[in-house]
C-alpha positions as CSV (number, residue, x, y, z in Angstrom):
1,M,-9.1,21.3,18.8
2,E,-11.9,18.8,18.6
3,S,-10.9,15.2,18.0
4,A,-12.8,14.8,14.8
5,E,-11.3,18.1,13.5
6,L,-7.8,16.8,14.4
7,E,-8.6,13.5,12.6
8,L,-9.6,15.3,9.4
9,L,-6.5,17.4,9.5
10,C,-4.3,14.4,10.0
11,R,-6.2,12.7,7.1
12,S,-5.5,15.6,4.8
13,I,-1.8,15.5,5.7
14,R,-1.6,11.8,5.0
15,I,-3.3,12.2,1.6
16,E,-0.8,14.9,0.6
17,H,2.1,12.9,1.9
18,R,1.1,9.9,0.0
19,E,0.6,11.9,-3.2
20,R,4.0,13.5,-2.7
21,M,5.7,10.1,-2.1
22,F,4.0,8.6,-5.2
23,A,5.3,11.4,-7.4
24,M,8.8,11.0,-6.0
25,A,8.7,7.3,-6.5
26,Q,7.5,7.6,-10.1
27,R,10.3,10.1,-10.9
28,K,12.9,7.8,-9.3
29,R,11.6,4.8,-11.3
30,A,12.0,6.8,-14.5
31,D,15.5,8.0,-13.6
32,N,16.5,4.4,-12.6
33,A,15.2,3.1,-15.9
34,L,17.1,5.7,-17.9
35,G,20.3,4.9,-16.0
36,A,19.9,1.2,-16.5
37,F,19.2,1.6,-20.2
38,L,22.2,3.7,-20.8
39,R,24.5,1.4,-18.8
40,R,23.4,-1.6,-20.8
41,R,23.8,0.4,-24.0
42,E,27.4,1.0,-23.0
43,G,28.0,-2.7,-22.4
44,W,27.6,-2.9,-18.7
45,S,27.3,-6.4,-17.4
46,M,27.8,-8.2,-14.1
47,K,30.4,-10.3,-15.8
48,L,32.7,-7.3,-16.2
49,P,35.3,-6.4,-13.6
50,E,34.1,-4.0,-10.9
51,A,36.4,-1.2,-12.2
52,E,34.9,-1.5,-15.7
53,R,31.3,-1.5,-14.3
54,E,32.0,1.6,-12.3
55,A,33.6,3.3,-15.3
56,I,30.5,2.8,-17.4
57,A,28.3,3.9,-14.5
58,K,30.4,7.1,-14.2
59,R,30.0,7.8,-17.9
60,V,26.2,7.4,-17.6
61,R,26.0,9.7,-14.6
62,A,28.1,12.4,-16.5
63,A,25.7,12.1,-19.5
64,I,22.6,12.5,-17.4
65,K,24.2,15.5,-15.6
66,A,25.0,17.1,-19.0
67,G,21.3,16.7,-19.9
68,E,20.2,18.3,-16.7
69,Q,22.6,21.2,-17.3
70,S,21.3,21.6,-20.8
71,A,17.7,21.7,-19.6
72,K,18.6,24.2,-16.9
73,T,20.8,26.7,-18.8
74,G,20.3,25.8,-22.5
75,E,24.1,25.6,-22.9
76,E,25.5,23.4,-25.5
77,Q,27.0,20.2,-24.0
78,T,30.0,18.3,-25.2
79,D,29.6,15.0,-23.3
80,P,30.0,12.2,-25.9
81,L,27.4,9.9,-24.5
82,Y,24.9,12.7,-24.0
83,L,25.4,13.7,-27.6
84,R,24.8,10.2,-28.8
85,C,21.6,9.8,-26.8
86,E,20.5,13.5,-26.6
87,A,16.9,13.0,-27.6
88,L,16.4,10.1,-25.2
89,I,18.0,11.8,-22.2
90,D,16.3,15.1,-22.8
91,A,12.9,13.4,-23.1
92,A,13.5,11.5,-19.8
93,I,14.5,14.7,-18.0
94,E,11.6,16.6,-19.4
95,A,9.3,13.8,-18.2
96,R,10.3,14.6,-14.6
97,G,8.5,18.0,-14.8
98,P,4.9,16.9,-14.1
99,F,6.0,14.7,-11.2
100,N,8.1,17.5,-9.8
101,R,5.1,19.8,-9.9
102,I,2.9,17.3,-8.2
103,E,5.5,16.7,-5.5
104,N,6.0,20.4,-4.9
105,E,2.3,21.2,-4.8
106,A,1.5,18.3,-2.5
107,L,4.4,19.5,-0.2
108,L,3.0,23.0,-0.1
109,R,-0.5,21.7,0.8
110,M,0.9,19.4,3.4
111,K,2.9,22.3,5.0
112,R,-0.3,24.5,5.1
113,A,-2.1,21.7,6.9
114,V,0.8,21.2,9.4
115,R,0.7,24.8,10.4
116,K,-2.9,24.3,11.7
117,L,-1.8,21.5,14.0
118,P,-1.8,22.3,17.7
119,V,1.6,20.7,18.1
120,W,3.0,23.0,15.4
121,T,1.6,26.3,16.8
122,G,2.3,25.3,20.4
123,W,5.7,23.8,20.1
124,A,7.3,22.7,16.8
125,K,7.3,26.1,15.0
126,D,9.7,27.5,17.6
127,I,12.2,24.6,17.4
128,L,15.2,25.3,15.1
129,G,15.8,22.3,12.9
130,I,12.2,21.0,12.8
131,G,10.2,22.2,9.8
132,E,6.7,21.6,8.5
133,A,8.0,19.0,6.1
134,S,9.5,16.9,8.9
135,V,6.4,17.0,11.0
136,G,4.2,16.4,8.0
137,T,6.2,13.4,6.9
138,I,5.9,11.8,10.4
139,I,2.1,12.5,10.5
140,G,1.8,11.3,6.9
141,E,3.4,8.0,7.8
142,C,1.8,7.5,11.3
143,G,-1.5,9.4,11.3
144,N,-2.8,10.9,14.6
145,L,-0.1,10.4,17.2
146,N,-2.8,9.9,19.8
147,R,-3.1,6.4,18.4
148,Y,0.3,5.5,19.9
149,P,-0.1,5.0,23.7
150,T,3.7,5.6,24.3
151,H,6.5,7.1,22.3
152,S,8.0,3.6,22.2
153,K,5.1,2.5,20.0
154,L,5.8,5.5,17.7
155,W,9.5,4.4,17.5
156,K,8.5,0.9,16.4
157,R,6.1,2.3,13.8
158,L,9.0,4.3,12.4
159,S,11.5,1.4,12.6
160,L,13.5,3.0,15.4
161,A,12.7,0.6,18.3
162,V,15.0,-1.6,20.4
163,M,13.7,-5.1,20.5
164,N,15.2,-7.8,22.7
165,G,18.3,-5.7,23.1
166,R,18.8,-5.3,19.4
167,R,18.2,-2.4,17.0
168,Q,15.0,-2.9,15.0
169,G,15.9,-4.2,11.6
170,N,18.9,-6.1,13.0
171,P,17.5,-9.2,14.8
172,G,20.9,-11.0,14.6
173,A,22.7,-13.5,12.4
174,D,20.6,-16.4,13.7
175,A,17.3,-14.6,13.3
176,T,14.3,-16.7,12.2
177,K,11.6,-15.6,9.8
178,A,9.4,-15.0,12.9
179,D,12.0,-12.7,14.3
180,W,12.1,-10.6,11.1
181,M,8.3,-10.5,11.0
182,E,8.3,-9.3,14.6
183,H,10.7,-6.5,13.8
184,K,8.5,-5.1,11.0
185,Y,11.4,-3.0,9.7
186,S,10.9,-0.7,6.8
187,K,13.9,0.9,5.1
188,E,11.6,3.4,3.4
189,T,10.0,4.6,6.6
190,R,13.4,4.7,8.4
191,S,14.9,6.8,5.7
192,L,12.2,9.5,6.1
193,V,13.1,9.9,9.8
194,W,16.7,9.9,8.9
195,I,16.1,12.8,6.5
196,A,14.5,14.8,9.4
197,G,17.4,14.0,11.6
198,D,19.9,14.9,9.0
199,S,18.1,18.3,8.7
200,F,18.5,19.2,12.4
201,V,22.0,17.9,12.6
202,K,23.0,20.3,9.8
203,T,20.7,23.2,10.8
204,G,21.4,23.3,14.5
205,G,19.1,23.9,17.4
206,P,18.3,21.8,20.5
207,Y,18.4,18.4,18.8
208,R,21.8,19.3,17.2
209,A,22.9,19.8,20.8
210,V,21.5,16.4,21.7
211,Y,23.4,14.9,18.8
212,D,26.7,16.5,19.8
213,A,26.3,15.3,23.4
214,R,25.6,11.8,22.3
215,K,28.4,11.8,19.9
216,A,30.8,12.8,22.6
217,Y,29.4,10.0,24.8
218,E,29.8,7.4,22.0
219,L,33.4,8.5,21.4
220,A,34.1,8.1,25.1
221,K,32.6,4.7,25.3
222,A,34.6,3.6,22.2
223,A,37.8,4.8,24.0
224,E,36.8,2.8,27.1
225,R,36.4,-0.3,24.9
226,G,39.9,0.3,23.5
227,Q,38.5,1.1,20.0
228,V,40.2,3.6,17.7
229,V,37.6,5.7,15.8
230,E,38.7,6.5,12.3
231,P,37.3,6.8,8.8
232,A,35.7,3.7,7.5
233,S,38.1,1.1,6.1
234,A,38.7,-2.6,5.8
235,R,39.9,-2.8,9.4
236,T,36.9,-1.0,10.9
237,K,34.8,-3.8,9.3
238,N,37.1,-6.8,9.9
239,Q,38.4,-5.8,13.4
240,P,35.5,-4.1,15.1
241,D,37.0,-4.9,18.5
242,K,39.9,-2.6,17.8
243,F,38.5,-0.1,15.3
244,M,35.2,1.7,14.8
245,S,34.3,4.0,11.9
246,A,33.5,7.6,12.5
247,M,30.3,7.1,10.4
248,H,29.2,4.5,12.9
249,I,29.5,7.0,15.7
250,H,27.7,9.6,13.7
251,R,24.8,7.3,12.9
252,R,24.4,6.2,16.5
253,A,24.4,9.8,17.7
254,Q,21.9,10.9,15.0
255,R,19.6,7.9,15.7
256,Y,19.6,8.9,19.4
257,A,18.7,12.5,18.6
258,E,16.0,11.4,16.2
259,K,14.4,9.2,18.9
260,K,14.5,12.0,21.4
261,M,12.8,14.3,18.9
262,L,10.1,11.8,18.3
263,R,9.6,11.3,22.1
264,D,9.2,15.0,22.5
265,L,6.9,15.3,19.5
266,H,4.7,12.6,20.9
267,R,4.6,14.2,24.3
268,E,3.8,17.7,23.0
269,W,1.2,16.2,20.6
270,T,-0.7,14.7,23.4
271,K,-0.5,17.9,25.5
272,S,-1.4,20.3,22.7
273,S,-4.1,18.3,21.0
274,R,-6.1,17.8,24.2
275,A,-7.7,14.7,22.7
276,I,-10.2,12.9,24.8
277,F,-10.5,9.8,22.6
278,V,-8.8,8.2,19.6
279,L,-10.6,7.1,16.5
280,P,-9.6,3.7,15.0
281,E,-7.7,3.8,11.7
282,R,-10.7,2.4,9.9
283,A,-12.8,5.4,10.9
284,M,-10.6,7.8,8.8
285,D,-13.0,7.7,5.9
286,D,-16.2,8.0,7.8
287,L,-15.7,10.2,10.9
288,P,-18.6,9.9,13.3
289,S,-20.2,12.9,14.9
290,D,-19.2,11.6,18.3
291,A,-17.1,8.7,19.7
292,S,-18.2,8.3,23.3
293,G,-17.0,5.2,25.0
294,V,-13.6,5.1,23.4
295,A,-10.8,4.7,26.1
296,P,-8.7,7.7,27.0
297,M,-5.0,7.8,26.4
298,P,-2.7,6.1,29.0
299,P,0.2,8.0,30.5
300,H,3.6,8.3,28.9
301,A,6.5,5.9,29.5
302,P,9.9,7.2,30.4
303,F,12.5,7.8,27.7
304,S,14.9,4.9,27.1
305,E,18.6,6.0,27.0
306,A,19.4,3.1,24.5
307,A,20.9,4.5,21.3
308,E,20.6,1.2,19.5
């Protein structure tokens, strides 16, 4: 595939990804606004005890769920809060429709574009647990992966790097403003990779096997340190030298598997795209007919075994 053609394909994926993310964000904003309004209507306040705040929030969730059930099946609902605010809740749920359609249509267009990528036809389509949506989301966030000289650069772009011995996004208790700026951590970007990782952990395939092996390794290391792995509790938080939560082990193993998948994606992308040069980001909107003189890609760096 020609470099200019690959750039145009990546550009189309980024456009669809951004449209999809915008539609999702708009729907979430509307849902959050509805929940906040209903909670305030029911008397929710930060001054209330935590148990009362949670009770109100639970009633609101039940009312919204009743509205969703009504919209889906047409069945008459009996939830008291829903009945008091039926018109409002129904209108808010109905308003999701256009954004749901925009999101789904953008996703379909993105998947079609992903299927044309050399890395998809030559590698990803045969990997159980990796779908068009996962690949499209990564390209939608990062663009042409040839812009990243090493997979470590890709990790940092997706908030998965290890910086000065610490996990990106966790520079330490004494971190300065400069430390945080250097980390350039994005919860939103990190969550998108987490979704991809959660998919292959649940679906199976080679990266589920990577996850399982790393989980066994983390459990063994915890035992060596004398830590007891158990469900999260106050003592897993307050006595980390003696106890570690099972969720912590799970997250470490999934993070490791995500990083390995990204390393492999970067490697296969470079192999399959056969790119000779890389266009700068600013050239996305005005692709030249040729780009002679742009430096070729450097070789790959080895995979770091660090899970954090």
